[in-house]
C-alpha positions in Angstrom: 0.0 0.0 0.0 1.1 3.6 -0.6 0.5 7.0 1.0 0.6 10.6 0.2 1.4 12.9 3.2 0.4 16.6 2.7 1.5 19.0 5.4 -0.4 22.3 5.5 -0.3 25.5 7.5 -3.8 27.0 8.2 -4.7 30.1 10.2 -5.6 28.6 13.6 -8.8 30.6 13.4 -9.8 28.8 10.2 -9.2 25.2 11.2 -12.9 24.4 11.6 -13.6 25.9 8.2 -10.9 23.8 6.6 -12.3 20.6 8.2 -15.8 21.4 6.9 -14.5 22.0 3.4 -12.6 18.7 3.5 -15.6 16.8 4.7 -18.0 18.3 2.2 -15.9 18.7 -0.9 -12.6 16.9 -0.8 -13.7 13.5 0.8 -16.5 12.8 -1.7 -14.1 13.4 -4.6 -11.2 11.3 -3.2 -13.5 8.4 -2.4 -14.3 8.1 -6.1 -10.7 7.7 -7.1 -9.4 4.2 -8.2 -7.4 2.5 -5.5 -8.4 4.8 -2.7 -8.1 3.1 0.7 -8.3 5.7 3.4 -8.0 9.4 4.5 -6.7 10.8 7.7 -6.6 14.5 8.6 -4.7 15.6 11.7 -4.6 19.1 13.0 -2.9 21.1 15.7 -5.6 23.7 16.5 -3.2 26.0 18.4 -0.6 26.3 15.5 -2.8 25.7 12.5 -0.6 22.8 11.3 -2.4 20.1 9.4 -1.3 16.7 8.1 -3.4 14.8 5.6 -2.6 11.2 4.8 -4.3 9.5 1.9 -3.9 5.7 1.4 -3.7 4.0 -2.0 -3.8 0.4 -3.0 -1.1 0.7 -5.7 1.6 3.2 -6.4 0.0 3.9 -9.8 -3.3 4.8 -8.1 -1.4 7.3 -5.9 0.6 8.7 -8.9 -2.5 9.5 -11.1 -3.9 11.6 -8.2 -0.6 13.5 -7.6 0.0 17.2 -7.4 -0.1 17.6 -11.2 -3.5 15.8 -11.6 -6.8 17.7 -12.1 -8.1 15.8 -9.0 -5.4 17.1 -6.7 -5.5 20.7 -8.1 -9.3 20.8 -7.5 -9.0 19.2 -4.0 -6.2 21.5 -2.8 -8.0 24.5 -4.6 -10.8 24.2 -2.1 -8.5 24.9 0.9 -5.9 27.2 -0.7 -7.7 30.4 0.5 -7.2 29.1 4.0 -3.5 28.3 3.7 -0.7 30.5 5.1 2.0 28.7 3.1 2.4 26.3 0.2 1.6 22.7 1.2 4.5 20.1 1.4 3.6 16.9 -0.4 5.5 13.6 0.1 4.8 10.2 -1.5 5.7 7.2 0.7 5.4 3.5 0.7 3.6 1.8 3.6 5.9 -1.0 4.8 4.1 -1.9 8.1 0.5 -1.5 8.9 -1.2 -2.9 12.0 
């Protein structure tokens, strides 16, 4: 299995707005993507830091939803107005899962 980890920096005052947008707009879209296996969103409400982890069955599934894809640009576009810095995106392989 494979993962994409996206680290974001929101205004701490807009965390709830970001969570709402992800629930209403981003999750329905990502759940339709081939090979999608899971989604985690972690936040530090005091600092505004967010970490999103998407899980993918195959590396190819993750790759076609990468930062240059229309899916990713649309998904990140929903939260861009809430970001204080550019997101950091890392693609990783899951080697242990319990």
